[in-house]
N, C-alpha and C positions, 0 to 999 in steps of 0.2 A: 623569510631563513628555512631551509628546505630541512625537515624532521631526520634525527640523525639514524634513525631505522631505515630510513628509505636510502642512504647509502650503503647498508649493507651488502657486501658481494653475495651473489645468487649462483652456485653451479649446479649442475646434475646431483644427483643421488645413486649411489653404489646401491645395486640389489643384494640382498644376504644371500643368495645362490652366487653371485660372481665372487662374494667375499671367500664363501666354503673353498670356491675353486682354485682361489688364490693361494690360500692356505696349503692346500695339498702342493700346488705348485712349489711354493717354498720349499720343501721338503726334498725337492730334484737336486742331483749333484752339479756342484759348479764346476766352471772350465779352471783345471787349474793346472800348468802354470796357466796364467793368462796370457793370449797371442797379442802381440802390439797392435793388430786392427782395431781392438777394444779402445784404445786411446783415440782414435780418429772421430772426429762427427760424424755419424750416416749423412748419406747425402741428401739435402731437404726434401721431404716430401710433398710440402706446397708447391714445388715450383712444376706447375700442370696447368693446363689452358683452363681448368673449371676449379682452380686454385679459391680458398675461402677470401673472403673481403670483409671489412670493417664497414659497421653500416655509416653511412652520412646525413646531417642534419637536412631534413626535405627544406626546399625553399618556403620562406614567407614574405607576406605584403605588411606595411605598417597597420593597413586598415583590418587585418587579421585581428580577433580579439586571442588572449593569450588561451583560452578552451580549444579555438581552431588549431592554434599550431601544437598544442600536446595533442589533440587527435590526433593530428596528421604524423606526430612523430611516434606517439604507440602503434597505428598504424602500418606505417614502415616497419617497426621494432619487430612487430609480430613476424610480416613476411619473410623479413630477416633470420629471425630465431628458425621458423620452418625451412627456410634454403639450408642454412649453415647445419642443422640438424642430417638432412638428406644428404650434405654432403660429404659431414663427417661419420655417418652410418655405413654409406657406402664406401668409404676408403679402407674404414676397419670391418666391414662387414658383419657388424654389429647385430645385426637384428637375428643373429645366430649367435651371441657373443660368449656364451657358455660352451665352450666345447671340452669336456672332459678326458680326450684322449689325444687333446694336441695341447701347445699352447694358447691361452688367453689373451687377447691384446685387448688393455683398459680403455677406457673412452678417452676422449680429450676434455679437459677443463677451459671452458672460456665465460665470459661473465653476461652473464644472462637479466642482468639490473639495468633498467633503462636510464635510473635515474646516474647511474654512474657513467654510463656513457657521455650522456648530458654535460657530467663537467669536463671529459675530454674533448666535445664537440664546441664549448665555449673556449677553451685554452689554445684551441686551434685556431679560432676565428680570430681572436683579438691579439696573437701573437703575430710578429713579423719574422724571427727566426727562430726556429724550435730545436732544442737539444734534445735528441733519442738516447737515454742512457743505456748501456748495453754490458750486463755482467761480460767480463773479460772469460772467464770461466766456458761459456756457450754461448756466444754472439748469436748466435741465429736463432736461437729460443727467444732470444728479447727481440729480435726484429725480423719478424717470420713476412712473407709474403703480403699479407693481408695489411699491414701496416705500413710498408712502403708504395703499395698501391695505394692507399688512403691519402699519405702524405702528398703523393706526386699528382693527387688530382687536384690540390691547390697549389696550381701554379705559382702563385706570387709568394709565397712561402718558400725558404732557405733551411736544410737539413744539416745539421751538424751532429754525426754521431760522435757518443762518449764512451770511451771504453773504463769502466770503473773497476777496482779490485786489481789491478795490473800487480800490484804487489805479491799476489796469490798465486801468478800464474806465471813471473817472470818475464824477464824481457825475451826470452825466444819464442815460448807461445803467444806470446803478443804481438812479435812481429809477424810474424807468422800469420796472425788472423787480421792483422791489417792489410797486408798483401792481399790475401783471399777478399776481403771486405771491399776493396781497393776494386778489384778487377770485377766483381762482382755487383757493385753497386758504383760504375764510375763517376767522378767530379763530385761527389760528397765527400766532405772532407771528416775524417777522423784524429780525435782526440784521446788520448790517454791519460787517466789522470789516476790519485790516490786520493783519499781523502780523511785517513786517520793517522795519528801519530802516538805512540808509548808513553805516558806522564812519566816523567822524572820521578816522581814520588807518587805509591800506587797504595790506597789505602786497603784495597785487599790483602796488602800484605804478599805473601808469596806468588800469588796471581799477577800478572803483567793487567795493566788497566789504560785503556785508551780515551785519547779526546780529539774530538773533528780538528784535523788541520789539510791544509792543503799546501804542498810545498811550491815556494815562490816558483821553479821551474813548471810546473805541472801549471799554475795561474796562469804565468806569462802564455804557454800554448794555448791555454782555454781561451783567455783574451785575445790573444791574437788572430785566432779561428775565427772569432765572432768578429773582430774588427775587419779582416779583410772579406768576411761574407757580407759584410756593413757597405764598405766600400764598393764591393759588385752591386750591389741593390742601389746605389745611388748611381749608376751609370746605363744608360737608355738601352734596352734591348736591343738585337739586330733587326727585329722587322721596323723598329722605332727609327733606327738610323738610317735605315733604308729609306726613310719618306719623310722628307722635308717639313711637309706640312704638319705630321705629326711631331716630329722632333721639334717643332718649332714652340708646342703647346704641351710637351710633355713635362711631368715633372714626378719625383720622387716619391714614393709612397711612404715613405719611411723620414725617422727622423734627420736630418744632413750633420749636425753639430753634436759632437758626443763627446766627455772627458774621458779619453780613453787610458791618463794617467790615474786619476784617481779611481777608474774601474781597475786596473791592476795593482793598486795599493791593498797594503793589508786592513787601509780603515774602512768599517762598516759605517754605512752611511744613513740614517733614518729616510724618510718620506720628505718628499718637498714639502716647505709651506702651503702650495695651493696644490690640492690635487684634482685632477679635473675626473669626473665621471668615466665609468668604462664605455665605451664607443666601440664596435667592431667596423671593419672598412664598408662593410653593405649598411650600417646603423647611424653614416656620417652624414649630415644632413647639407643640403649647400650650402649654409650659413655659417659653416665650422670652419676652423683656422683650416689653411693651406696644408700646414706641415704639423703631424702628430706632435704631441708633446713629449713624448716617450719612443725609447725605441723597447720594445716589448719583447722578451726572450720568452720563449715557455719550456718548462721541463717535463717530459714523459715519457713513462717508460712501465713495464711490469711492474708488479709486488717485489718487494724485497729488493731492486736492483741499485737503488743508493742514493735516488734523488733528494731526501732529507737529509741525509748525510752529505751528501755534498755540498747542497744550502748551506749547511751548518759550518762546513770547513772553509767554505769560500767566504762568509763574514765573520769566521773565526771565533763564533759566538751561536748560543743557543738560539735561532732566530724559528726555525721549523720542528716539530716535534717527530722524531726519530726512532724507532722501535726494531728489535730485533722481530717482531711480528709482522710477516707480510699485509699491507693495505691499512697500512695504521692511520695515512692522511686519509680525510674523509673528504675535504672540501678542498677545492683547488683556493689557492692562497698567494698574495700578492706582496714582492719587497723589494725594495728600490736598493740596486745594487751602489746606483750613484745618482743625482739629482735627475740626469736625462736615461737611467736605462731602467728600464722597469723585471723584475725576475716574477714569472708564474709557475706556481709549482702544482702539477695536476696530480689527482689521485691516481694511484697506481692500479689497472688494470690487465685481468689476463684475456690477452687477446686473441682471437680463434686462429686454431694453426693444428697440424696432425700430429703434433708431439702427444704422447701418450702419457698418461697422468703422473706413471712413474718417472718420467723425466723431468715434469715440471716439478714433481718433488724433490729433485735431485738440485734442480737451480734454485729450492727457494722462494718459487711463486706462490704453492701453496702453503697456506698455514697448516705445520705440522699438527699440531692438536686439534684439528679437525680432521685428518685424513684420517680415514678406519682400514685402509687396505695396507698398513704397515709391512706386515710379510712382503707382500708383492714390492712393495717399494724399496727395502731390505734387500730383497734378490734381484732386486734390479742394479743396489748400488755395488752389491757383489760381484757381479756380473763385468762391474769394469773397475772394480779395484780390489785388492786383499786384506778384508777387513779384518780377519781374524789376524794377518800379519800385524794391521797398523796398531789396534788394541792390543795386540800381544794375549790371546785367548788360547788355552791348550783346548782341545779337542772334549768335549762332553763325555764320550766314550773312556776317555784316559783318567778321569775321576770318578765313574763308577764301578764299584768292587766288583772283581770277576766273578762270575758262577761258579760257587762248588761244584767238583766234578766227583759224585760217587760214585762213578764205575770202577770198576777193577780191571788192572790194565795187566798185560804180562812183564817181564822183566825188559828192561831196554825200549819199552813201548811206552806213549804217555798221550794227553792232550795236545793239540798242536797248538802254537803259539799263535796267538793273536795277531793281525798285521800290523805292524810299527808304526803306520800312518792310517788314518782313516781319512773318507774322501767328506769333504765340506759341504753344507748346505745352507741357504739363507735360516732353517730352522735352529740350526746347529751353533751357530752365531749368534742369535738371538738368546739360545739357551744359556750358550757358556760365557755371554757376557752379563746376563740375569744373576749367576751363581756367581762368577767375579766381585760384582756390587751388591751380592746377598740381596737383591729385590726377590720378594715370594708374593705369590696372590693369597688375598686373605683368607679365602674360602680355602683352597685346597692347600696350598703351601707350595704350590710348583712355582719354578721360575718364573717371573712375570717379565714373558718374552713382550707383552705389549709397552710396558715402559723401558725395556731395553731399545725397542725399536723406536720409541719417541727419541731417546735419549742419542741412540747412534745416528738417526735422519738430522737431529737438530747438529749434530759437529759435523756431519758433513754441508748440510745448507749454509750453514752460518759462518764456513771457512777455517773451523778449527781443526777439521783434515784437510788439507792442504791439497786440492785437484784440479784439473783442468785438461780439457778435450783442445788434440789437437783440430786444426780446419781440415775439410774433406779433400780427400787428393794427397795427403801427407805421404811421402815415401815412409815407409815402415822401415828400412833401412837406418832414415835419421831418426826414429824412435829408438830403435835398438843401438844406435851410436851414445844417445843422453846417457850421462854417466846415474849409475842406479834405476835405470828403467826398467831392466829386466825381468818382465813377468809381475809389474806393476799396475799395467792398466793406463786408467788417468789419474792414481796417486803421484801426489810431487812429494817424495819422503825429504825429510830433515829440519822442517821446521814448524810440525803441528804442537796444538797449542790443545790438548785435550783434557784439562783440567773440569769436568764438570761437578766438583762437590760442591752445588749451591744449597743455598738452605732453603728448606720444604716450604716455610713460610712466604720467605720471597716468590717462588714460584706459583704461589698459590695467587696472591695477590698478583701478580703478572697475570696469569691467565683470567684473573675474576675482570681487569682491566681491559682486556682485550674482549669480552664477551661486550657486544652492543647491545643498547636498550632493546626491550620489544613495544611494539606497539598493542596498548591492550584490547584482545577483542580481534585482532588482526593476523588472518593465517598469511603467513610468510614463509618463501620457502628459502632457506638458508645453506652456506656452504660447507654446513655440520654434518656429521653421519653420527649423531648423537644416536638415535635408535639402532643403528647397526654396532656400535659400539657396546650401548647396554645389553645388546644379547649375545654377547659372552660373558657369559657369567664367572665363569673363573677369571678372566684379567681383574688386575688390580686396577683401584682408582688413582693410582700414582701417575703423574706423568713429569719427566724428568726438564727441567728446564737449564738451560747450559748459556753465558753469555758467551760469545765470540768475538771475536775482533771488530766485527763490525754491529754486532748485538752491544758491544760497549757503549756505542755511540746513543743508547737510550737518553733519552731528554724527558723529561716532564713537562707538561705544556704549561705556559703562565698564565695566569688569567686572561691578560691582553691581548693571549693571543687570538682567540674566536674574535676579538673585534677586527682580524684582518681575514679574516676566513669571509670567502664569500658562493655565495649558488647562485647555478643560472635563474633566471628568471621566463625564459624562455626555451 
């Protein structure tokens, strides 16, 4: 079993100089009213010849020892890290990333821990059909070119794209994204799903509570897409059909018979009485059975895209651990939908792309409690949606008492009246929200902008503030014609749930639970920027944690759950 600390996600660290520059930029005026173009997802920067790619497991032979296999993987991974860093630095021109005279581009985060990538390698190898889960609010972030190229390198694998959280974005945006993705990735099936429903009786009182639930309509769509893909895999490819000799000896590489009625029903099955050991296609020996015992379906995707929540909704029970914190799943886990179908849940990992940190935080990929550049992320979100209008905030200048004018004025003259409206900045939004909630720093008694930023970013990432991009190339006239879309950017007005009155004790317990164990005496690079956060002496320690619609699917891990977890051996 792999030690838990070895599967902790690792990212780059932000320098204190970079954090200071982002704080200054957070005081810059925001564009108001928002133009319709800010609601359109920018063109994918990864569509270039020297685009990023995902590392693939190096080839190995049975006579190789485990140490030799791991050495090859470590050497390949080091070269990949150097190459990825060079490409990202060249794209962002981050060798001189601190530019006080102009805008600063944030670095791109991506997984730097080999152990997490090994989980992806294992799941990809043992899977026949791969479900790639995409957040319907910004699908291109969750399906970058690096991932599509990685999956295309496995010719025998079939891919199905699953758009999650479609109830947040609505049918119009979802249909537009499906059309766009279908044109860009021709031949790949796309399925849209929901994975939660509001409870009839809520223990939280006035706040709505949600539970895992997959409506029968969406379940039928998902199962039918898998069934159609399976039937295609039972047919010989075109090259084999043209060769009679090869056709006579050709056999499908997947299980032929599957009980699809049982897979589409609400009944949750356990594992078969006899569970055969894990073996990839390359590990199969000549004496093994010709037909695989299971149809293996792998679920992959970035953190917080909804893999665990979808599995719980698919089974109608708490089968895997789900949390509002990205990256809760640590090892890949196996579940049996029916005796002939095996599901494999892969831990979420941040894939290499050229999307900057603020966009990744907006999409919920990174744990917000470990992001130190909070003002920069709020600044980015406020450039996409009118946060001051959504949160109902008065400008901080309106609450400040006017300065006493002690000058002597002639009759009929007097001081000029202050402007009726003031220009908003990201720091104004943070200050106004902290004042509204009564959050002050412990030392100086100033508005706790860091805590306010954490709360705002959580509401945005968890879907408690509804938002969603339109696909690239969308006509701005269509956005203007949408009801209530004047100057709202990516915000979807109407059904926001921004109640963040959570008990502080519960928040602290959740944060402590999310902290991974450390190995004694082990120097380890983590995804947190605690050092930079501690340097901000005026910031209060409190961090607001709020449960959103998908955060409400947080499950307690059963003691027996760890028995099903597996780790890669090679």
